[in-house]
C-alpha positions as CSV (number, residue, x, y, z in Angstrom):
1,M,0.0,0.0,0.0
2,T,1.6,3.2,-0.9
3,D,-1.5,5.5,-0.9
4,A,-2.9,6.8,2.5
5,L,-6.4,6.7,4.1
6,H,-7.7,9.8,4.4
7,I,-10.7,10.0,7.5
8,I,-12.8,13.0,8.1
9,G,-13.5,13.3,11.8
10,G,-12.1,12.4,14.9
11,G,-15.1,11.5,16.8
12,M,-16.0,7.9,17.6
13,A,-16.2,6.0,14.2
14,G,-12.9,8.3,12.7
15,S,-11.0,7.0,15.6
16,E,-11.7,3.7,15.4
17,A,-11.5,3.7,11.6
18,A,-8.0,5.2,12.1
19,W,-6.8,2.7,15.0
20,Q,-7.9,-0.1,12.7
21,A,-6.1,1.0,9.5
22,A,-3.4,1.9,11.0
23,Q,-2.9,-1.8,12.9
24,A,-3.3,-3.2,9.8
25,G,-0.3,-1.3,8.2
26,A,-2.1,1.6,6.4
27,Q,-0.7,4.9,6.4
28,V,-3.3,7.3,7.9
29,V,-4.3,10.8,7.9
30,L,-7.3,11.8,10.4
31,H,-8.7,15.2,9.6
32,E,-10.3,17.0,12.8
33,M,-11.7,20.2,12.1
34,R,-11.6,21.1,16.0
35,P,-10.4,23.7,17.4
36,T,-9.8,25.4,14.0
37,R,-13.6,25.3,13.7
38,G,-15.8,24.4,16.9
39,T,-19.0,22.9,17.4
40,F,-22.2,23.6,19.8
41,A,-21.8,20.4,21.9
42,H,-18.0,19.7,21.8
43,Q,-15.7,21.0,25.0
44,T,-12.5,19.9,24.0
45,D,-10.0,19.3,21.3
46,H,-10.0,15.4,22.0
47,L,-10.4,12.7,19.7
48,A,-13.6,10.7,20.3
49,E,-15.4,13.2,22.8
50,M,-18.2,11.8,24.3
51,V,-21.3,14.2,24.1
52,C,-24.4,13.3,25.4
53,S,-23.6,10.8,27.6
54,N,-20.7,8.8,29.6
55,S,-22.6,5.7,28.7
56,F,-21.6,2.6,26.5
57,R,-25.0,1.2,27.8
58,S,-25.2,-2.4,28.8
59,D,-22.2,-4.9,28.9
60,D,-24.1,-7.8,29.0
61,D,-22.7,-9.7,26.1
62,E,-25.6,-12.8,26.6
63,Q,-28.8,-11.1,26.7
64,N,-27.9,-7.6,25.4
65,A,-27.3,-6.5,21.8
66,V,-25.3,-3.8,22.2
67,G,-23.1,-5.7,25.0
68,L,-22.7,-8.0,22.2
69,L,-21.0,-5.2,20.3
70,H,-18.9,-4.7,22.8
71,W,-17.8,-8.6,22.8
72,E,-17.2,-8.3,19.1
73,M,-15.4,-4.9,19.4
74,R,-13.0,-6.3,22.1
75,A,-12.4,-9.4,20.0
76,A,-11.6,-7.0,16.7
77,G,-8.6,-5.1,18.9
78,G,-11.0,-2.2,19.2
79,L,-9.3,0.6,20.5
80,L,-12.5,2.5,21.9
81,I,-13.5,-0.4,23.8
82,E,-10.3,-1.2,25.4
83,M,-10.2,2.6,26.1
84,A,-13.4,2.5,27.8
85,D,-12.7,-0.6,29.9
86,R,-9.7,1.0,31.4
87,H,-11.7,4.0,32.3
88,A,-14.7,2.3,33.5
89,L,-16.7,3.5,36.1
90,P,-19.4,1.8,38.5
91,A,-22.5,1.8,36.8
92,G,-24.4,-1.6,37.5
93,G,-24.6,-3.7,34.3
94,A,-23.5,-0.2,32.1
95,L,-20.1,0.1,30.7
96,A,-19.8,4.0,31.8
97,V,-16.6,6.1,31.5
98,D,-15.0,8.7,32.5
99,R,-15.1,10.9,29.6
100,E,-12.1,13.3,30.1
101,A,-9.8,10.3,30.8
102,F,-11.6,8.5,28.1
103,A,-10.8,11.0,25.5
104,S,-7.5,11.9,26.5
105,A,-6.3,8.4,26.3
106,V,-7.5,7.8,23.0
107,T,-6.0,10.8,21.5
108,D,-2.7,10.2,22.9
109,R,-2.8,6.6,21.6
110,L,-3.7,7.8,18.0
111,L,-1.2,10.4,17.8
112,A,1.4,7.8,19.3
113,H,0.7,5.5,16.5
114,P,3.7,5.8,13.6
115,N,1.0,5.2,10.9
116,I,-1.3,8.2,12.0
117,R,-0.6,11.7,11.2
118,L,-3.7,14.3,12.5
119,E,-4.3,17.2,10.5
120,R,-6.2,19.8,12.4
121,G,-8.7,21.8,9.7
122,E,-12.0,21.5,8.2
123,I,-12.5,19.7,4.8
124,D,-15.3,21.3,3.0
125,H,-15.7,19.1,-0.3
126,L,-16.0,15.3,-1.6
127,P,-12.2,14.6,-2.5
128,D,-12.3,13.0,-6.1
129,Q,-9.3,10.9,-5.7
130,G,-7.9,8.7,-2.8
131,H,-9.4,6.8,-0.4
132,W,-11.7,8.3,2.1
133,I,-13.8,7.8,4.8
134,I,-16.0,10.2,6.1
135,A,-17.3,9.8,9.8
136,T,-17.8,13.5,10.6
137,G,-21.2,12.5,13.1
138,P,-23.8,14.4,14.2
139,L,-22.4,17.8,13.9
140,T,-21.1,17.7,10.1
141,S,-20.0,21.2,9.1
142,D,-22.4,22.9,6.8
143,A,-20.1,23.0,4.0
144,L,-19.3,19.6,3.8
145,G,-23.2,18.5,4.2
146,Q,-23.7,21.1,1.6
147,A,-21.2,19.0,-0.5
148,I,-22.8,15.6,0.4
149,A,-26.4,16.7,-0.3
150,R,-24.8,18.0,-3.8
151,E,-23.5,14.7,-4.5
152,T,-26.4,12.5,-3.4
153,G,-28.9,14.9,-5.1
154,A,-30.9,15.0,-2.0
155,E,-31.1,16.9,1.1
156,A,-29.4,14.6,4.1
157,L,-32.2,13.7,6.7
158,A,-31.8,15.1,10.0
159,F,-33.2,14.8,13.4
160,F,-32.5,16.6,16.7
161,D,-30.4,15.2,19.4
162,A,-30.5,16.5,23.0
163,I,-27.7,16.9,25.9
164,A,-28.5,16.0,29.4
165,P,-27.1,18.3,32.5
166,I,-24.1,17.5,34.9
167,V,-24.4,18.5,38.5
168,Y,-21.6,19.0,41.0
169,F,-21.8,16.2,43.8
170,D,-21.0,18.3,46.4
171,S,-24.1,20.4,45.6
172,V,-26.4,17.5,46.2
173,D,-28.1,17.1,49.5
174,M,-27.6,13.5,50.1
175,S,-30.1,13.7,53.4
176,R,-32.6,13.4,50.4
177,A,-30.9,11.5,48.0
178,W,-28.7,8.0,48.2
179,F,-26.8,5.6,46.3
180,Q,-28.4,2.7,44.8
181,S,-28.4,0.7,41.6
182,R,-31.5,-0.5,40.4
183,Y,-32.7,-3.9,41.8
184,D,-29.1,-3.5,43.4
185,K,-27.8,-4.8,40.2
186,G,-23.9,-5.3,40.0
187,E,-21.2,-8.0,41.6
188,T,-19.7,-5.1,43.9
189,E,-20.5,-2.9,46.4
190,E,-19.4,-0.1,44.2
191,E,-21.4,-1.3,41.2
192,R,-24.8,-2.1,43.4
193,T,-24.2,1.6,44.4
194,A,-23.3,3.3,41.3
195,Y,-26.4,5.8,41.1
196,L,-27.6,8.6,42.9
197,N,-31.3,8.6,43.5
198,C,-33.5,11.7,44.3
199,P,-36.9,10.6,45.1
200,M,-40.7,12.2,44.5
201,D,-43.9,12.1,45.9
202,R,-47.0,12.7,43.7
203,D,-47.2,16.1,44.6
204,Q,-43.9,16.8,44.0
205,Y,-43.8,14.7,40.4
206,E,-46.9,16.6,39.0
207,A,-45.3,20.2,39.9
208,F,-42.1,19.0,38.0
209,I,-44.6,18.1,35.0
210,D,-46.3,21.2,35.2
211,A,-43.2,23.4,35.3
212,L,-41.4,21.1,32.2
213,L,-44.7,22.0,30.2
214,A,-44.5,25.6,31.1
215,A,-40.5,26.3,30.6
216,D,-39.4,28.2,28.2
217,K,-38.0,25.9,25.2
218,T,-35.5,26.6,22.3
219,V,-37.6,27.5,19.3
220,F,-36.0,26.1,16.3
221,H,-35.7,28.2,13.0
222,E,-37.9,28.5,10.1
223,G,-37.7,25.3,7.7
224,E,-36.0,22.9,10.7
225,T,-38.4,20.6,10.9
226,A,-36.6,17.4,11.8
227,G,-37.8,15.0,14.6
228,Y,-36.0,13.3,17.3
229,F,-34.8,9.9,17.8
230,D,-36.9,8.2,20.3
231,G,-33.9,6.8,22.1
232,C,-32.9,10.6,22.9
233,L,-36.2,12.8,23.2
234,P,-36.1,15.7,25.6
235,I,-37.9,15.2,28.8
236,E,-40.2,17.6,27.9
237,V,-41.1,16.1,24.8
238,M,-41.8,13.0,26.5
239,A,-44.0,14.7,29.0
240,E,-46.1,16.1,26.6
241,R,-46.8,12.3,25.2
242,G,-48.6,12.0,28.5
243,R,-48.1,12.6,32.4
244,E,-47.1,9.2,33.3
245,T,-44.7,8.9,30.5
246,L,-41.5,10.0,32.9
247,R,-42.8,7.5,35.5
248,H,-42.6,4.7,33.2
249,G,-39.1,5.9,31.2
250,P,-35.9,7.7,33.2
251,M,-38.1,8.3,36.4
252,K,-39.6,5.0,37.2
253,P,-39.2,4.2,40.8
254,V,-39.0,0.5,40.8
255,G,-36.1,-1.6,42.1
256,L,-35.2,1.2,44.5
257,T,-35.6,1.8,48.3
258,N,-35.3,4.8,49.7
259,P,-32.9,4.8,52.8
260,H,-34.3,7.7,54.7
261,A,-37.6,6.6,54.4
262,P,-38.0,2.5,53.7
263,D,-41.6,2.3,54.3
264,V,-42.4,4.9,51.7
265,K,-42.7,3.7,48.1
266,P,-41.3,7.0,45.9
267,Y,-44.0,7.7,42.9
268,A,-41.0,8.8,40.9
269,V,-37.2,8.9,41.1
270,V,-34.4,10.8,39.2
271,Q,-31.4,8.8,38.7
272,L,-27.9,10.3,38.3
273,R,-24.8,8.5,37.0
274,R,-21.4,9.5,38.0
275,D,-19.5,11.2,35.2
276,N,-15.8,11.1,36.2
277,A,-13.4,8.9,38.1
278,L,-13.1,11.2,40.9
279,G,-16.9,11.3,41.6
280,T,-17.2,14.9,41.5
281,L,-19.4,15.0,38.5
282,Y,-22.8,13.5,37.8
283,N,-25.0,13.3,35.2
284,I,-29.0,13.2,35.0
285,V,-29.5,9.9,33.5
286,G,-32.4,10.3,30.5
287,F,-32.7,14.3,31.3
288,Q,-31.7,15.4,27.7
289,T,-33.9,18.6,27.3
290,K,-34.2,21.7,25.0
291,M,-35.2,23.9,27.9
292,K,-33.3,27.6,27.9
293,Y,-30.7,27.7,30.4
294,G,-32.4,29.6,33.1
295,A,-35.5,27.3,33.0
296,Q,-33.2,24.5,33.5
297,A,-31.8,25.7,36.5
298,T,-35.2,26.5,38.2
299,V,-37.2,23.2,36.9
300,F,-34.1,20.9,37.8
301,R,-33.7,22.5,41.7
302,M,-37.3,20.9,42.1
303,I,-36.0,17.8,42.4
304,P,-35.5,16.9,45.9
305,G,-31.8,16.5,46.7
306,L,-30.9,18.9,43.8
307,Q,-32.6,22.2,45.5
308,D,-28.9,23.7,45.8
309,A,-27.6,21.9,42.7
310,S,-24.8,23.6,40.8
311,F,-24.1,22.6,37.3
312,A,-21.1,22.0,35.5
313,R,-23.2,21.9,32.0
314,L,-26.7,22.4,31.4
315,G,-28.5,20.7,28.8
316,G,-28.5,21.6,25.1
317,I,-29.7,20.5,21.7
318,H,-28.4,20.2,18.6
319,R,-28.9,19.3,14.9
320,N,-27.8,15.8,14.2
321,T,-27.6,15.1,10.3
322,F,-27.2,11.6,8.9
323,L,-27.6,9.9,5.2
324,N,-30.7,7.7,3.6
325,S,-27.8,5.0,3.4
326,P,-30.1,2.3,1.9
327,T,-30.2,4.3,-1.2
328,L,-26.7,6.2,-1.3
329,L,-24.4,3.4,0.0
330,D,-23.2,-0.3,-1.3
331,D,-22.5,-2.9,1.4
332,Q,-18.8,-1.9,1.8
333,M,-20.2,1.2,2.9
334,R,-19.3,3.3,-0.2
335,L,-21.1,5.9,-1.9
336,H,-22.3,4.5,-5.1
337,S,-21.5,7.9,-7.2
338,R,-18.2,8.0,-5.3
339,P,-16.9,4.7,-4.6
340,N,-13.6,6.3,-3.4
341,I,-15.5,7.8,-0.4
342,R,-16.3,5.6,2.3
343,F,-19.1,6.6,5.3
344,A,-19.3,5.4,8.8
345,G,-20.5,6.4,11.9
346,Q,-23.8,8.1,12.8
347,I,-24.0,10.1,9.5
348,T,-24.7,6.5,8.1
349,G,-27.9,6.3,10.5
350,V,-26.5,4.4,13.2
351,E,-27.3,5.6,16.9
352,G,-25.2,5.6,19.8
353,Y,-21.3,5.7,20.5
354,V,-20.9,2.0,20.4
355,E,-22.8,1.7,17.0
356,S,-20.9,4.5,15.7
357,A,-17.2,3.2,16.8
358,A,-18.4,-0.1,15.5
359,M,-19.0,1.2,11.8
360,G,-15.8,2.8,11.9
361,L,-13.9,-0.2,13.0
362,L,-15.5,-1.9,10.0
363,A,-14.8,0.7,7.5
364,G,-11.5,0.9,8.4
365,R,-11.1,-2.8,7.9
366,L,-13.1,-2.4,4.5
367,A,-10.6,0.2,3.3
368,V,-7.3,-1.3,3.8
369,A,-8.7,-4.6,2.3
370,E,-9.3,-2.4,-0.6
371,M,-6.2,-0.7,-0.6
372,R,-4.7,-4.1,-0.9
373,G,-6.7,-5.2,-3.7
374,D,-8.6,-7.4,-2.0
375,R,-12.4,-7.5,-1.4
376,L,-13.2,-8.1,2.3
377,S,-16.9,-9.1,2.9
378,P,-18.9,-7.7,6.0
379,P,-19.8,-9.6,8.9
380,P,-22.3,-12.3,8.7
381,R,-25.9,-10.9,9.4
382,D,-25.7,-13.3,12.5
383,T,-23.4,-10.8,14.2
384,A,-24.2,-7.6,16.1
385,M,-21.7,-5.6,13.6
386,G,-23.4,-7.4,10.3
387,A,-26.8,-7.0,11.2
388,L,-25.9,-3.0,11.6
389,V,-24.3,-2.7,8.6
390,H,-26.8,-4.9,6.4
391,H,-29.6,-2.3,8.0
392,I,-27.9,1.0,7.1
393,T,-26.7,-0.6,3.7
394,G,-30.1,-2.1,2.3
395,G,-31.9,-3.8,4.8
396,A,-34.0,-0.7,6.2
397,E,-37.1,0.6,4.2
398,A,-35.3,3.6,2.7
399,R,-38.6,5.3,2.7
400,T,-39.0,5.3,6.4
401,F,-35.2,4.9,7.7
402,Q,-34.6,6.5,10.9
403,P,-31.3,6.3,13.2
404,M,-31.3,3.1,14.8
405,N,-29.5,1.4,17.9
406,V,-28.4,-2.5,17.8
407,N,-30.9,-4.6,18.7
408,F,-32.0,-8.1,18.2
409,G,-34.8,-7.4,16.1
410,L,-32.0,-6.5,13.2
411,F,-30.8,-10.4,13.3
412,P,-32.2,-13.0,11.3
413,P,-34.3,-15.2,13.2
414,V,-33.0,-18.1,16.0
415,D,-34.4,-21.1,15.4
416,A,-36.8,-22.5,18.0
417,K,-35.3,-26.0,18.5
418,G,-38.0,-28.1,20.4
419,G,-40.7,-25.6,20.4
420,R,-40.8,-22.0,21.6
421,R,-37.9,-20.4,23.4
422,G,-38.1,-17.9,26.4
423,R,-36.5,-14.6,25.7
424,R,-33.5,-15.5,28.1
425,D,-33.0,-18.3,26.1
426,R,-33.7,-16.9,22.9
427,Y,-31.1,-13.7,23.6
428,K,-28.5,-16.5,24.5
429,A,-29.0,-18.3,21.5
430,Y,-28.5,-14.7,19.5
431,T,-25.2,-14.0,21.2
432,D,-24.1,-17.6,21.0
433,R,-24.5,-17.8,17.2
434,A,-23.2,-14.2,16.8
435,K,-19.8,-14.9,18.8
436,S,-19.5,-18.3,16.5
437,A,-19.9,-16.2,13.3
438,F,-17.6,-13.2,14.5
439,A,-14.9,-15.3,15.3
440,D,-15.2,-17.3,12.1
441,W,-14.9,-14.0,10.4
442,L,-12.2,-13.0,12.2
443,G,-10.0,-16.1,11.6
444,A,-10.8,-15.8,8.1
445,Q,-9.0,-12.3,7.9
446,A,-6.0,-13.7,9.9
447,R,-5.6,-16.6,7.3
448,D,-5.5,-14.3,4.4
449,A,-3.2,-11.9,5.9
450,A,-1.1,-14.7,6.8
């Protein structure tokens, strides 16, 4: 290989793509526009900076599709999952990370790699030659977004993505709040007490809902008509769908006992998850919001335990752009009209940090194989990675295409041997089948490289 692989975007997908390609021997030029040009959501110039949350979600690789995706990324030598494991925080059965330490570690590893060169600055056009991966994520610059739209002959689809606020722990009233993971989940005491809980009685909940509905919200400009991704809805939008919606979502009171009043069942509970290793910062779980800053401080201080809260960051909302990938990309993740360009990450219509990194991992490997004159087949559809890439490159209905997290509904059904399977047995069958298929896929690559 004499040509370099150029990757636009140093987020989750771009960082993982760069690592995979460099590890395979390719020379990589990673283009990141920050800090030359910033974004609404990012706070640093680190690569792989986490914005909306600090969670990689469930780490259960036998009963959960995203946990299975973790397993596949570990098996494939994924950098981001390695750094997530190194900088993990207690979070029950989830994989949450110290986001600052995580991004710093990823940046250091990439910059230290002899095959990777980082170039700061914006790329505002689609290159005509060479091997390129566009992994610009949900905040693709206007200029590059317009270039993509001109090339594809259609405007990119978009939705609005919201960010949850972060609270300083020393401002939480621990005479009202308590530590406990839901259902005491976790193998260690630290994991079983990974979340802060703030209880509400019915009157407090009803007053909170009233305040949410009445609060000043961000008003979008004319023409900004995109919807929201259901996995990251602002809490006000959930409240507008019904007054009990939050009690069955992020504020559900189940699996928790308030030690300050053990005989009183809370009507609703707000949970906060540790955001850094020091335990000085906690993010309010599921509380993405489009409320204006002044309204946020007022409304969130209605939560018992947060009445004197100080905020390290308030919530926000930004536009999230993605392609209609089923019509625009081939099974190698290349743009039909410009096969020298691949896309990876959230811009392809996958949702979530893990899914974005996984598509970067795959794009990097596909690109290197092509640069060597080979063709690498994507992972089998039985795998989490294969199910995702199949969904975005042809498995989804193009007319109604929307961003998607990995889930077992994307997998080919498992055979119900011996009659109907229960859910746990069915999920275990999915993951057992996937691990075998993914190991075979990796093994074939190793044999070809030998």
